[in-house]
C-alpha positions as CSV (number, residue, x, y, z in Angstrom):
1,M,-2.2,-46.7,34.2
2,L,-3.7,-43.6,32.7
3,R,-3.3,-43.3,29.0
4,H,-3.0,-39.9,27.3
5,T,-4.3,-39.6,23.8
6,L,-2.7,-36.7,21.8
7,N,-4.5,-35.7,18.6
8,R,-3.2,-33.3,15.9
9,R,-5.0,-30.3,17.3
10,T,-3.7,-30.7,20.8
11,L,-0.1,-31.1,19.5
12,L,-0.3,-28.1,17.3
13,R,-1.9,-25.9,20.0
14,T,0.9,-27.0,22.3
15,A,3.5,-26.0,19.7
16,A,1.8,-22.6,19.3
17,A,2.0,-22.0,23.1
18,L,5.7,-22.8,23.0
19,G,6.2,-20.2,20.3
20,A,6.1,-22.9,17.5
21,S,9.8,-23.5,18.0
22,T,9.5,-26.9,16.3
23,A,7.5,-27.7,13.2
24,L,5.5,-30.7,13.9
25,P,4.7,-33.4,11.3
26,R,1.1,-33.8,10.2
27,M,-0.9,-36.1,12.3
28,G,-4.4,-37.5,11.5
29,W,-6.2,-34.9,9.4
30,A,-9.4,-33.3,10.5
31,A,-11.5,-32.2,7.5
32,D,-12.8,-29.1,9.4
33,E,-9.4,-27.7,10.5
34,I,-6.5,-25.8,9.1
35,V,-3.3,-24.4,10.6
36,A,-2.4,-20.8,9.8
37,T,0.5,-18.7,10.8
38,S,0.5,-15.1,12.1
39,Y,3.2,-12.7,13.2
40,P,3.7,-12.6,17.0
41,G,2.2,-9.6,18.8
42,S,-0.7,-7.5,17.4
43,F,-1.3,-9.8,14.4
44,E,-1.8,-12.8,16.7
45,E,-4.2,-10.8,19.0
46,A,-6.2,-9.3,16.1
47,Y,-6.6,-12.6,14.2
48,R,-7.6,-14.6,17.3
49,S,-10.1,-11.9,18.2
50,I,-11.6,-11.2,14.7
51,L,-10.4,-13.4,11.8
52,L,-10.7,-16.8,13.5
53,P,-14.3,-16.3,14.6
54,A,-15.2,-14.9,11.2
55,F,-13.7,-17.8,9.4
56,A,-15.4,-20.3,11.8
57,E,-18.8,-18.6,11.2
58,K,-18.2,-18.6,7.4
59,S,-16.8,-22.1,6.9
60,G,-17.8,-24.1,9.9
61,A,-14.1,-25.0,10.3
62,D,-11.5,-24.2,12.9
63,A,-8.1,-22.5,12.3
64,I,-5.2,-23.1,14.6
65,L,-3.0,-20.0,14.8
66,T,0.8,-20.3,15.1
67,P,2.8,-17.1,15.6
68,L,6.1,-17.1,13.8
69,L,8.4,-14.7,12.0
70,G,8.3,-15.0,8.2
71,V,11.9,-16.3,7.7
72,D,11.2,-19.1,10.2
73,Q,8.0,-20.0,8.3
74,V,9.9,-20.3,5.1
75,A,12.5,-22.5,6.7
76,K,10.0,-24.9,8.4
77,I,7.9,-25.4,5.3
78,A,11.0,-25.9,3.1
79,A,12.2,-28.6,5.5
80,A,8.9,-30.5,5.1
81,K,7.6,-29.6,1.6
82,N,5.7,-32.9,1.1
83,N,3.9,-32.7,4.5
84,P,3.9,-29.0,5.4
85,P,3.2,-28.0,9.0
86,Y,0.9,-25.1,7.9
87,D,-1.9,-24.6,5.4
88,V,-1.8,-20.8,5.2
89,V,1.2,-18.5,5.8
90,I,1.5,-14.8,6.1
91,F,4.5,-13.1,4.6
92,D,6.0,-9.7,4.3
93,E,7.8,-8.9,1.1
94,G,11.2,-10.2,2.0
95,P,10.1,-13.7,3.2
96,L,7.6,-13.9,0.3
97,L,10.3,-13.4,-2.3
98,A,12.5,-16.0,-0.6
99,S,9.6,-18.5,-0.6
100,L,9.1,-18.2,-4.3
101,D,12.6,-19.6,-4.9
102,K,11.8,-22.6,-2.7
103,D,8.5,-23.6,-4.5
104,I,6.5,-23.9,-1.2
105,L,3.3,-21.9,-2.3
106,Q,0.6,-22.7,-4.7
107,P,-1.3,-20.2,-6.9
108,Y,-4.2,-18.5,-5.3
109,P,-7.6,-19.1,-6.9
110,E,-10.3,-16.6,-7.7
111,T,-12.2,-16.1,-4.5
112,P,-15.3,-13.9,-3.9
113,N,-13.6,-11.0,-2.1
114,L,-10.5,-10.8,-4.3
115,A,-12.2,-8.4,-6.7
116,G,-12.6,-6.0,-3.7
117,L,-8.8,-5.3,-3.7
118,P,-7.0,-3.0,-6.1
119,A,-5.2,-4.8,-8.9
120,E,-1.8,-4.2,-7.3
121,F,-2.9,-6.1,-4.1
122,Q,-4.6,-9.1,-5.8
123,G,-1.3,-11.0,-6.1
124,E,-0.2,-10.2,-9.7
125,A,3.0,-8.7,-8.4
126,N,4.0,-12.0,-6.7
127,G,3.0,-14.2,-9.5
128,G,-0.6,-14.8,-8.4
129,Y,0.3,-16.5,-5.2
130,G,-1.8,-14.5,-2.8
131,P,-3.4,-11.1,-1.9
132,T,-2.0,-8.3,0.2
133,V,-4.1,-8.3,3.4
134,T,-2.6,-5.2,5.0
135,V,0.1,-2.6,4.6
136,Q,2.2,-2.2,7.7
137,I,3.6,1.3,8.6
138,I,6.9,1.5,10.3
139,V,7.2,4.3,13.0
140,L,9.5,5.3,15.8
141,A,7.7,4.6,19.1
142,Y,8.6,6.5,22.2
143,N,7.4,7.1,25.8
144,P,6.3,10.7,25.9
145,K,6.5,10.8,29.7
146,K,10.2,9.9,29.8
147,V,11.8,11.1,26.6
148,P,11.3,13.9,24.0
149,P,9.8,13.0,20.7
150,P,12.3,12.0,18.0
151,T,12.0,13.2,14.4
152,D,14.4,10.9,12.5
153,W,16.0,7.5,12.7
154,L,19.3,8.9,13.7
155,D,17.8,10.6,16.7
156,M,18.2,7.3,18.5
157,W,21.9,8.1,18.9
158,K,21.1,11.3,20.9
159,D,22.0,11.5,24.6
160,D,18.3,11.9,25.4
161,Y,17.8,8.2,24.7
162,K,20.9,6.8,26.2
163,G,20.2,3.4,27.8
164,R,16.6,3.5,26.7
165,V,16.7,2.2,23.0
166,G,15.1,-1.0,21.9
167,L,15.8,-2.9,18.7
168,T,14.9,-6.1,16.9
169,G,17.2,-8.0,14.6
170,M,17.2,-8.3,10.8
171,G,15.4,-11.6,11.0
172,S,12.2,-9.4,11.1
173,S,11.1,-7.2,8.3
174,L,11.1,-4.4,10.8
175,G,14.8,-4.8,11.6
176,T,15.8,-5.1,8.0
177,S,13.7,-2.0,7.1
178,Y,15.1,0.3,9.8
179,M,18.7,-0.9,9.0
180,T,18.0,0.0,5.3
181,E,16.8,3.5,6.2
182,I,19.8,4.1,8.5
183,A,22.1,2.9,5.7
184,K,20.5,5.3,3.3
185,R,20.8,8.2,5.7
186,L,24.5,7.6,5.8
187,G,25.2,7.1,2.1
188,G,24.5,3.4,1.8
189,S,21.7,1.5,0.1
190,E,20.0,-1.9,-0.2
191,T,23.3,-3.1,-1.6
192,D,25.5,-1.4,1.0
193,Y,24.8,-1.8,4.7
194,E,28.3,-1.1,5.9
195,P,27.4,2.4,7.1
196,A,24.4,1.1,9.1
197,F,26.5,-1.7,10.8
198,Q,29.2,0.7,11.8
199,K,26.6,3.2,13.1
200,M,24.7,0.5,15.0
201,K,27.9,-0.5,16.8
202,E,28.1,3.1,18.1
203,L,24.5,2.8,19.4
204,L,25.1,-0.4,21.5
205,P,25.9,1.6,24.7
206,S,22.5,3.2,24.4
207,V,20.6,-0.1,23.7
208,A,18.6,-1.5,26.6
209,A,17.3,-4.6,24.8
210,I,17.3,-6.4,21.5
211,A,14.0,-8.3,21.2
212,P,13.4,-11.4,19.0
213,S,10.3,-10.0,17.3
214,P,8.4,-6.7,16.8
215,G,5.7,-8.0,19.2
216,A,8.2,-8.8,21.9
217,L,9.9,-5.4,21.3
218,A,6.5,-3.6,21.8
219,A,6.0,-5.5,25.1
220,L,9.2,-3.9,26.5
221,F,7.3,-0.6,26.6
222,Q,4.8,-2.2,29.0
223,T,7.6,-3.3,31.3
224,G,9.4,0.0,31.1
225,E,12.6,-1.6,29.7
226,V,12.7,0.7,26.7
227,D,11.5,4.2,25.9
228,I,12.3,4.4,22.2
229,A,12.3,1.8,19.4
230,P,11.3,1.2,15.8
231,N,8.1,-0.7,15.5
232,Y,4.9,-1.1,13.5
233,F,2.1,1.5,13.8
234,N,-0.5,-1.2,14.7
235,N,1.7,-2.6,17.5
236,V,2.1,0.9,19.0
237,M,-1.6,1.7,18.7
238,L,-2.5,-1.6,20.5
239,L,-0.2,-0.6,23.3
240,K,-1.9,2.8,23.5
241,E,-5.3,1.2,23.7
242,K,-4.1,-0.8,26.7
243,G,-3.1,2.4,28.5
244,V,0.7,2.1,28.0
245,D,2.6,5.4,27.9
246,V,3.7,5.3,24.2
247,D,3.3,7.4,21.2
248,Y,4.9,7.4,17.7
249,V,6.4,9.6,15.0
250,I,7.0,9.0,11.4
251,P,10.6,9.7,10.7
252,Q,10.9,12.8,8.5
253,G,7.2,12.3,7.6
254,A,7.9,9.5,5.2
255,P,6.6,6.2,6.4
256,V,8.3,3.0,5.4
257,L,5.7,0.6,4.1
258,I,5.6,-3.2,4.3
259,R,3.1,-5.1,2.1
260,T,1.9,-8.2,4.0
261,S,0.2,-11.0,2.1
262,M,-1.4,-14.5,2.8
263,H,-0.7,-17.6,0.8
264,V,-1.9,-21.2,0.4
265,V,0.9,-23.6,1.1
266,K,1.8,-26.1,-1.6
267,N,0.8,-29.7,-0.8
268,T,-1.8,-28.7,1.8
269,K,-4.5,-31.3,2.2
270,A,-7.1,-28.6,2.7
271,P,-6.6,-26.1,-0.2
272,E,-10.2,-25.0,-0.4
273,L,-10.4,-24.2,3.4
274,A,-7.0,-22.5,3.1
275,A,-8.3,-20.2,0.3
276,Q,-11.5,-19.6,2.2
277,Y,-9.5,-18.5,5.3
278,I,-7.6,-16.0,3.2
279,D,-10.7,-14.8,1.5
280,T,-12.2,-14.1,4.9
281,A,-9.1,-12.0,5.8
282,I,-9.7,-9.7,2.8
283,A,-13.5,-9.4,3.3
284,A,-14.5,-5.7,3.8
285,A,-16.4,-6.5,7.0
286,V,-13.4,-8.3,8.6
287,Q,-10.9,-5.6,7.4
288,Q,-13.2,-2.9,8.9
289,K,-13.1,-4.6,12.3
290,L,-9.3,-4.9,12.0
291,L,-9.0,-1.2,11.2
292,D,-11.1,-0.2,14.2
293,P,-9.7,0.2,17.7
294,P,-7.8,-1.5,19.3
295,F,-6.0,-3.0,16.3
296,Y,-5.7,-0.3,13.6
297,F,-4.7,-2.6,10.7
298,V,-4.5,-0.7,7.4
299,P,-7.1,-2.1,5.0
300,T,-6.5,-3.2,1.4
301,N,-10.1,-3.8,0.5
302,K,-11.5,-0.8,-1.5
303,D,-14.8,-0.9,0.3
304,V,-13.1,0.0,3.6
305,T,-12.5,3.8,4.2
306,F,-9.5,5.0,6.1
307,G,-10.6,6.4,9.4
308,G,-9.5,7.3,12.9
309,E,-5.8,7.3,13.6
310,V,-5.0,5.8,10.3
311,A,-6.6,8.7,8.5
312,K,-4.2,11.1,10.3
313,I,-1.4,9.4,8.4
314,A,-3.1,9.1,5.0
315,S,-6.5,9.8,3.6
316,D,-6.6,6.6,1.6
317,M,-4.4,3.9,0.1
318,G,-3.3,6.0,-2.8
319,D,-2.3,8.8,-0.5
320,L,-0.3,6.4,1.7
321,L,1.5,4.9,-1.2
322,E,2.4,8.3,-2.5
323,K,3.8,9.5,0.8
324,G,5.4,6.2,1.8
325,I,8.7,4.4,1.1
326,L,8.7,1.0,-0.5
327,L,12.0,-0.7,-0.1
328,D,13.8,-2.6,-2.9
329,W,13.1,-6.1,-1.5
330,P,14.1,-8.0,-4.6
331,T,17.6,-6.6,-4.1
332,I,17.6,-7.0,-0.3
333,V,16.7,-10.7,-0.3
334,K,19.8,-11.5,-2.4
335,T,22.0,-10.9,0.7
336,R,19.5,-11.0,3.5
337,P,20.6,-14.3,5.1
338,Q,24.1,-13.0,5.3
339,L,22.9,-9.7,6.8
340,I,20.8,-11.5,9.4
341,E,23.8,-13.6,10.4
342,R,26.0,-10.6,10.6
343,F,23.6,-8.6,12.7
344,N,23.2,-11.5,15.1
345,E,27.0,-11.8,15.5
346,E,27.9,-8.1,15.7
347,I,24.9,-6.2,17.1
348,R,24.4,-7.9,20.5
349,L,24.5,-6.9,24.1
């Protein structure tokens, strides 16, 4: 009889391949290995291509990457606080604020590359729990061969896009952000989403698909299932680099910005390696490679100069922050669980 020996690494890689639908308990620890999360889509591709090899070269250790939305990361760690399934997590502002209430992160130490970030990205704003590793830019993506270019969020309701609209739910920061902007266009705010929900119900006849994540939503352009959808700039640019017929506009020229940060999980058994992984992510050389084609990640290290397609949006980080819109996430997170539940119940095909 053939016996199969499953070690921790094999189990975690299997979980990642299955979309990490179940948080596995810690198995036997390997001293040269950590488990880190990424967002599905361009983040996973970029980190597997650039960050993981750089971390391995710097530390001699391996990192197992698990793609997962931020709200799911928080839930899985909170359910196993004493034996967390991940050593490093990546959060947008909403999931980060939710995680602070659950006491699942530990303070981030002084690491060599931290000084290369502006003070506002070093973690002071989140209590010192971890640096901002990139700033995501939300755009409206569209297929220029099939539909005219939009100019505003509310253009999705035009007849030009009927049956061709793609969405993702409010469980993603992308979904919460575009719902916030739609609410604002209609007289609502971060405390009043009623106008957005009523308007979204009117859009449903034009919606071709509601994807579970921004990465999955971007992939629908490849299959031709959607021709217009909110998404992240770097997701759209990765598609363009692959030859997909897609372009983007910034609604009314004011980009919505999402600050994305990395954090060491409380009770990790490899805190030094976890911090070294994050320090690798904010190194100028790594961020330069992430900025370059095909990934187009906006850098936060001061030694990396905006260039290429990113420079068409803003000349530098100061310019981007001046042009951009930062949402009131401390207010949003107070009701976000209820908003996610309502969206899932009411905005569906």
